[in-house]
C-alpha positions as CSV (number, residue, x, y, z in Angstrom):
1,M,6.7,0.8,21.1
2,G,9.6,2.5,19.2
3,K,12.3,3.8,21.5
4,D,12.0,7.4,20.3
5,H,8.4,7.3,19.2
6,Q,9.7,7.5,15.6
7,I,8.4,5.7,12.6
8,Q,11.1,3.8,10.7
9,V,10.3,2.9,7.0
10,F,12.4,0.4,5.1
11,S,11.8,-0.6,1.5
12,T,13.0,-3.9,-0.1
13,A,15.6,-4.6,-2.7
14,P,14.5,-6.3,-5.9
15,Q,15.2,-9.9,-6.5
16,P,17.6,-10.8,-9.4
17,C,15.0,-13.1,-11.0
18,T,12.8,-10.1,-11.8
19,V,15.2,-8.4,-14.2
20,K,17.1,-9.4,-17.4
21,P,20.6,-10.9,-16.9
22,G,23.1,-8.1,-16.6
23,A,20.6,-5.5,-15.6
24,Y,20.4,-6.2,-11.9
25,L,23.3,-4.0,-10.8
26,R,21.8,-0.9,-12.3
27,H,18.3,-1.8,-11.1
28,V,19.2,-2.4,-7.5
29,A,21.1,0.9,-7.5
30,D,18.1,2.7,-8.9
31,V,15.7,1.2,-6.3
32,A,18.1,2.2,-3.5
33,R,18.1,5.8,-4.8
34,W,14.4,5.9,-5.1
35,S,14.0,4.5,-1.6
36,E,16.4,7.1,-0.1
37,N,14.6,10.0,-2.0
38,A,11.3,8.7,-0.7
39,G,12.6,9.1,2.9
40,C,13.2,5.5,3.7
41,R,15.7,4.8,6.5
42,G,16.9,1.5,5.0
43,I,16.3,-1.3,2.5
44,L,15.9,-5.0,3.2
45,V,18.2,-7.3,1.2
46,Y,17.0,-10.9,1.1
47,T,19.0,-14.1,1.5
48,D,18.3,-17.6,0.4
49,H,19.6,-20.1,-2.2
50,S,17.9,-18.2,-5.0
51,Q,19.3,-14.8,-4.2
52,L,22.7,-13.1,-4.8
53,D,25.0,-12.6,-1.9
54,P,23.3,-10.0,0.3
55,W,26.6,-8.4,1.5
56,L,27.8,-7.7,-2.1
57,V,24.3,-6.3,-2.9
58,S,24.5,-4.1,0.2
59,Q,27.8,-2.7,-0.9
60,V,26.2,-1.7,-4.2
61,I,23.4,0.0,-2.3
62,I,25.9,1.9,0.0
63,E,27.9,3.1,-3.0
64,N,24.9,4.5,-4.8
65,T,23.3,6.3,-1.9
66,R,24.2,9.0,0.7
67,S,22.7,7.6,3.9
68,L,20.4,4.6,3.2
69,S,21.2,1.7,5.5
70,P,21.1,-1.9,4.1
71,L,19.0,-4.2,6.3
72,V,20.9,-7.4,5.5
73,A,19.2,-10.8,6.0
74,V,21.5,-13.1,7.9
75,Q,21.1,-16.9,7.9
76,P,23.2,-18.6,10.6
77,V,23.7,-21.7,8.5
78,Y,25.6,-19.7,5.8
79,M,28.5,-18.2,7.9
80,H,30.1,-18.0,11.3
81,P,28.9,-15.0,13.5
82,Y,32.5,-13.6,13.5
83,T,32.2,-13.3,9.7
84,V,29.0,-11.3,10.0
85,A,30.6,-9.0,12.6
86,K,33.7,-8.5,10.4
87,L,31.5,-7.6,7.4
88,V,29.5,-5.0,9.5
89,A,32.8,-3.5,10.8
90,T,34.3,-3.4,7.3
91,L,31.4,-1.6,5.8
92,G,31.4,0.8,8.7
93,C,35.1,1.5,8.3
94,L,35.0,1.9,4.5
95,Y,31.8,3.9,4.2
96,N,31.0,5.2,7.7
97,R,27.5,3.7,7.1
98,R,25.4,1.9,9.6
99,V,23.8,-1.4,8.5
100,Y,20.9,-3.3,10.1
101,L,20.7,-7.0,10.5
102,N,17.6,-9.1,9.8
103,M,18.2,-12.3,11.6
104,V,16.7,-15.3,9.8
105,A,15.9,-18.2,12.1
106,G,14.2,-20.3,9.5
107,G,13.9,-19.9,5.7
108,F,12.8,-22.4,3.1
109,K,12.9,-25.9,4.4
110,N,14.4,-27.3,1.2
111,D,17.3,-24.8,1.5
112,L,18.0,-25.9,5.1
113,A,17.7,-29.6,4.2
114,S,20.2,-29.2,1.3
115,L,22.7,-28.0,3.9
116,D,21.9,-30.9,6.2
117,D,20.2,-28.6,8.7
118,N,17.3,-30.2,10.4
119,T,17.1,-28.0,13.5
120,P,13.5,-27.8,14.9
121,H,11.7,-24.5,14.7
122,D,12.1,-23.3,18.3
123,K,15.7,-24.5,18.5
124,R,16.5,-22.4,15.5
125,Y,15.5,-19.3,17.5
126,A,17.7,-20.4,20.3
127,R,20.6,-20.8,17.8
128,V,20.0,-17.4,16.2
129,T,19.9,-15.7,19.6
130,E,23.3,-17.2,20.6
131,Y,24.6,-16.3,17.1
132,T,23.4,-12.7,17.3
133,R,24.7,-12.2,20.9
134,I,28.3,-13.0,19.7
135,I,27.9,-10.4,16.9
136,Q,26.6,-7.8,19.2
137,E,29.4,-8.3,21.8
138,L,32.1,-8.3,19.2
139,L,30.9,-5.0,17.8
140,M,30.3,-3.3,21.1
141,G,33.9,-4.1,22.1
142,P,36.6,-3.3,22.9
143,G,37.1,-6.4,25.2
144,A,37.6,-10.0,24.1
145,V,34.5,-12.1,23.8
146,S,34.3,-15.6,25.2
147,M,31.2,-17.7,25.1
148,S,30.5,-21.4,25.4
149,G,26.9,-22.1,24.2
150,E,24.8,-24.9,22.9
151,F,25.6,-24.0,19.3
152,Y,28.7,-21.8,19.3
153,T,31.9,-21.4,21.3
154,V,34.4,-18.6,21.0
155,T,37.4,-17.8,23.2
156,N,39.1,-14.4,23.6
157,L,37.7,-13.3,20.2
158,R,38.2,-9.6,19.4
159,M,37.1,-7.3,16.6
160,T,40.2,-5.6,15.2
161,P,40.6,-3.0,14.1
162,P,38.2,-1.6,16.6
163,F,34.6,-0.8,15.4
164,D,32.9,2.5,16.1
165,P,30.1,1.5,18.5
166,G,28.0,4.4,17.2
167,L,27.5,2.3,14.0
168,C,26.4,-0.8,15.8
169,P,23.6,-2.4,13.8
170,G,20.0,-2.4,14.6
171,V,18.7,-6.0,14.8
172,F,15.4,-7.3,13.5
173,I,13.9,-10.7,13.9
174,S,10.6,-12.4,13.2
175,G,8.2,-11.9,16.0
176,S,5.3,-14.0,14.7
177,S,5.9,-16.9,17.1
178,E,6.5,-17.1,20.9
179,A,10.0,-18.3,20.2
180,G,10.7,-15.3,17.9
181,T,9.2,-12.8,20.4
182,A,11.4,-14.3,23.2
183,A,14.5,-14.0,21.1
184,A,13.6,-10.3,20.2
185,R,13.3,-9.5,23.9
186,E,16.6,-11.2,24.8
187,L,18.5,-9.4,22.1
188,G,16.8,-6.0,22.3
189,A,15.8,-6.5,18.7
190,T,12.8,-5.2,16.8
191,A,10.2,-8.0,16.4
192,I,8.8,-8.0,12.9
193,Q,5.3,-9.4,12.1
194,Y,3.2,-10.1,9.1
195,P,0.3,-8.2,10.5
196,K,-3.3,-9.2,10.9
197,P,-6.0,-6.6,10.1
198,V,-5.5,-3.6,12.3
199,D,-8.7,-4.1,14.3
200,E,-7.3,-7.4,15.5
201,C,-4.0,-5.9,16.3
202,L,-5.6,-3.1,18.4
203,A,-7.7,-5.7,20.3
204,Q,-4.6,-7.6,21.4
205,P,-2.6,-6.5,24.5
206,R,0.4,-4.4,23.7
207,Q,3.7,-6.0,24.4
208,E,5.3,-3.4,26.6
209,G,9.1,-3.0,26.4
210,L,9.2,-4.7,23.0
211,D,10.1,-2.8,19.8
212,A,7.8,-4.1,17.1
213,G,7.2,-3.6,13.4
214,I,5.3,-5.0,10.4
215,R,6.1,-6.2,6.9
216,V,3.4,-4.8,4.6
217,G,2.9,-3.5,1.0
218,V,1.2,-0.2,0.3
219,I,-0.8,0.8,-2.8
220,A,-2.3,4.3,-2.3
221,R,-3.7,6.9,-4.7
222,S,-5.7,10.0,-4.5
223,T,-8.9,8.0,-4.6
224,N,-9.9,4.6,-3.4
225,A,-11.1,3.5,-6.9
226,A,-7.7,4.5,-8.5
227,A,-5.8,2.6,-5.8
228,W,-7.8,-0.6,-6.3
229,R,-7.5,-0.4,-10.1
230,V,-3.7,-0.3,-9.8
231,A,-3.8,-3.2,-7.2
232,H,-5.9,-5.5,-9.4
233,E,-3.8,-4.7,-12.5
234,R,-0.6,-5.4,-10.6
235,F,-1.8,-8.5,-8.9
236,P,-4.4,-10.4,-11.0
237,E,-5.7,-13.7,-10.0
238,D,-3.2,-16.4,-11.0
239,R,-4.1,-20.1,-10.9
240,K,-0.5,-21.3,-11.1
241,G,0.4,-18.9,-8.3
242,Q,-2.4,-20.3,-6.2
243,I,-1.1,-23.8,-6.7
244,A,2.4,-22.7,-5.8
245,H,1.1,-21.1,-2.6
246,R,-0.6,-24.3,-1.5
247,L,2.6,-26.3,-2.2
248,A,4.6,-23.8,-0.2
249,M,2.1,-24.1,2.7
250,K,2.7,-27.9,2.8
251,V,6.5,-27.5,3.4
252,S,6.5,-24.4,5.5
253,D,6.7,-24.5,9.3
254,S,6.6,-20.7,9.6
255,S,3.9,-19.5,12.0
256,W,3.3,-16.4,10.0
257,H,2.7,-18.3,6.7
258,H,0.0,-20.4,8.2
259,E,-1.6,-17.5,10.1
260,L,-1.8,-15.4,6.9
261,S,-3.3,-18.3,4.9
262,E,-6.0,-18.7,7.5
263,M,-6.6,-14.9,7.6
264,A,-7.0,-14.8,3.8
265,S,-10.2,-16.8,3.9
266,Q,-11.6,-14.7,6.7
267,T,-10.9,-11.4,5.0
268,R,-11.7,-12.2,1.4
269,E,-15.2,-10.9,1.3
270,K,-14.9,-8.1,3.9
271,P,-14.4,-4.6,2.4
272,S,-11.2,-3.3,3.9
273,P,-7.8,-1.8,2.9
274,Y,-6.3,-5.0,4.2
275,W,-5.7,-7.3,1.2
276,L,-4.1,-10.7,0.9
277,V,-4.7,-11.6,-2.8
278,P,-1.0,-11.1,-3.7
279,F,0.0,-13.5,-0.9
280,E,-2.7,-16.1,-1.9
281,N,-1.4,-15.9,-5.5
282,Y,2.3,-16.4,-4.5
283,K,3.3,-12.9,-5.8
284,T,4.6,-11.7,-2.4
285,F,4.7,-12.8,1.2
286,C,3.0,-9.9,3.0
287,P,-0.4,-8.3,3.3
288,Y,-1.1,-5.1,1.4
289,L,-2.9,-1.9,2.4
290,V,-4.9,-0.5,-0.5
291,G,-6.9,2.6,-0.7
292,S,-6.8,6.4,-0.9
293,Y,-3.9,8.3,0.7
294,E,-6.3,9.3,3.5
295,Q,-7.6,5.8,4.1
296,V,-4.2,4.0,4.1
297,A,-2.6,6.8,6.2
298,Q,-5.3,6.2,8.8
299,E,-4.6,2.5,8.8
300,I,-0.9,3.2,9.3
301,V,-1.8,5.5,12.2
302,R,-3.9,2.7,13.8
303,Y,-1.0,0.2,13.4
304,V,1.2,2.8,15.2
305,D,-1.4,3.0,17.9
306,A,-1.2,-0.8,18.2
307,G,2.5,-0.5,18.9
308,F,4.2,-0.9,15.5
309,Y,6.7,1.8,14.7
310,T,8.8,0.0,12.1
311,F,7.4,-0.6,8.6
312,I,9.2,-2.8,6.0
313,L,7.6,-2.3,2.6
314,D,7.3,-4.7,-0.2
315,I,9.6,-4.4,-3.3
316,P,8.6,-1.2,-5.0
317,A,7.2,-1.5,-8.5
318,D,8.9,1.7,-9.7
319,E,9.9,5.2,-8.5
320,E,6.4,6.6,-8.9
321,E,5.1,3.9,-6.5
322,L,7.5,5.0,-3.8
323,H,6.4,8.6,-4.3
324,H,2.8,7.5,-3.6
325,V,4.0,5.6,-0.5
326,G,5.9,8.7,0.7
327,T,2.8,10.8,0.4
328,T,0.9,8.3,2.4
329,F,3.4,8.2,5.2
330,E,3.8,12.0,5.3
331,L,0.0,12.2,5.8
332,A,0.2,9.6,8.6
333,L,3.0,11.4,10.3
334,N,1.1,14.7,10.3
335,K,-2.0,12.9,11.7
336,R,0.0,11.5,14.6
337,N,2.7,14.2,15.0
338,I,5.4,11.6,14.9
339,A,8.9,12.0,13.4
340,L,10.3,9.9,10.6
């Protein structure tokens, strides 16, 4: 349950491979402005070997918006936790802007292997917990931080100049496995899931005391037929994509990846706003909710009833798409009388 019973909505920054060379700077700035105008609190910025540096992209986002917060993906194998804390503090000092951290325990196995990182799945969550704790303690200050752990040791480490604790970052982490959920609890982080259909989420016991959210795409229009027409045009069946998806499954040890793949076969023939065809065709990594404004808003309300107050949206197709998403969430907020 959200601490203040508020819905948080984050969009996602585009990937550089989707635009022509030289056009990414303007495109990511545009998407950030669209997201802010649509009422999003923040915007996820990916990290892996195929992406640009997420901190530099986040600076572009900050410089082109008034209040939008980057949700920066942080992979421990890329940098020391002190470096992350210093980057957070620097952006806070320069722009008086809060950032959020999306702590990545895993990632693509080939990326990790290329850096000679063979840490097992659950150990990666132990590592990211230790890593994040150092960042949190440095930013909460003002005292020195000393810690001797399994993965990191720091002695009398301080954040100077001092950081405004009012800008301390919100922390997100994958909550799709037991190890991820345990890490979220220990860190006071928001546990993000790739959700099952809402009926299944409602049937599961709520995890009291745990902030939770979902990663989901939204395609909504004034009518159900119009929404599905857009969905099928945007995400047609793709044989090459299906093969790529199966190959990715073979090298992935992510719990959510396997759960969604199993869910796809179970939901394929069942009429529902919950749609996994883009995931099955390797076009995105999250489920979609498709339907009329009213229908999708009702699904959102039911996910809130299941305990999910944070929504991280897929990469927006264009500014108009975010307008439709905004309309849907406004309707959901009115139904549930919840603040954004």
